[in-house]
C-alpha positions, 0 to 999 in steps of 0.5 A: 547915661542915665538909669532910672531904677524902682525899688522893691518890697521892703523899701516902704515906710510909714508916711512916706507919701505925705510930702508928695501929696503937695505936688500938683495933680499927684493926689488925683493920680494916686486916687485914680490908681487907688480905684485900679488896685482897690486900695486907698493908696493915699491912706496907706502911704500917709497914715497907715502903720508899719504893719499895715503896709508890710502886708504883701497885698498892700505893699506891692501896689503902693510901691509901684504907684509911688515909683510911677508918681515920682517918675512923673514928677521928675520928668526925666527921660532915661536911657536905661530902666530897671526895677528890683522885684515888684519894681520891675512893673514900674520899670515896664510901665515907664518903658511903655511895655505896659500902661500904668493901669495895666501894671498896677492891675497885674501887681494887684493880682501878683500881690494877692496871689503871693500873699495867698501862697505865703499863707500856705506854708510858714516861710520867710527870708534872711539877708546874708551880708558879707562872707565869701559869695561861694561859701554863702551860696553853698551854705544856702544850698546845704540847708535847702534854701533858695538864694532869692535875691543876689543883690551884689555888693556882698548881699544875698537873701535866702528864702525858705521854710522857717525851719530851714532858716533856723538851721541856717542861722545856727550854721551861718557862713563864716564872716557873714551877718544874718538878718531875718527880714520882716516879710510874709513869705519866701518870695522868688522861690518855689514856694510862690509857684501858685502865684505864678499861675495866678499872674499868668492867667491875669496877664493873658488879656494884656497886650504889651508893647515893645520897650521904648528904652533899654529895659533890664530883666531881673532874670539875668540882668540882660536887656529885653527888646520884646514886650511880650518876652518881658511880660513873660519874664515878669510872670516867671520872676515871681518864683525865680531869684532876682539877679540884681547883681547881673543888672548892675553888671549890665549897667556898668557894661552899658556905660551908665554914669548916673542913677536915680532911684524912684520913690521910696529911694535909698536901697538900690542907690546904696547897693550902687555905691558899692557895686557901681563905683564912680556912678553918680546917684540920687535917691528920691525920698521927698520932693526936696530930692527932685532938684538934686536929681535934675541937677545930676541929669544936667 
């Protein structure tokens, strides 16, 4: 059983799209999607620097477009689809809930709204690696933070104000390593409430379809059979924690045997190697990875 997964913000790196532009038709597709998001996706994916593509308003459309383009190049029909954070929009498009253009249009609004929300208060995120999960969650709550991403495999991301994060650093959970993330704000927390309303308004004109394959939600890891419900979950998820641990638990329960992570791959397959032991994985980083991914499917 094959699952295709799409990564979230932070997976991008300078120039990651460059080798993919050699594939027939891919540059034309990215050019058309650039018009939808009103960004030069090709330039941002090839020549832009790290700071430029770290910008929330750029990173999110760039990642979704990259995942969709890589899925088209791969040509696989999955049994299950899932995305991490903004990667859920790519998964929704691949499942037929949204068209690629609808997904990218909504992501454009999501990204801009989240960037605006992040600018109102100085907030950030810190990854917590290791430690006892219960102790980590208790420490996060103690300092008024939110467990914005519970990724499984011993990884939790805390989000909140910079002051709260500084206090958390000075009072870190036992046997845990803290890594401040280079992000613009506390995503998937209450600090993004205004972005939820902006995305809700943008989504009002969209008529989603029901998914054609099993589509998992970050809210609780469960499969969602209604396109309308999945779209509402996408909206709410902006200020709610990502439960990737629950998504992996559902994958295991469904009997997933193979995982392919779409461009720019590596993060989610890394989590799977620890959280889904025995599942074969392939991460799409360059077009050279396509053959290995197709062999895995066969």
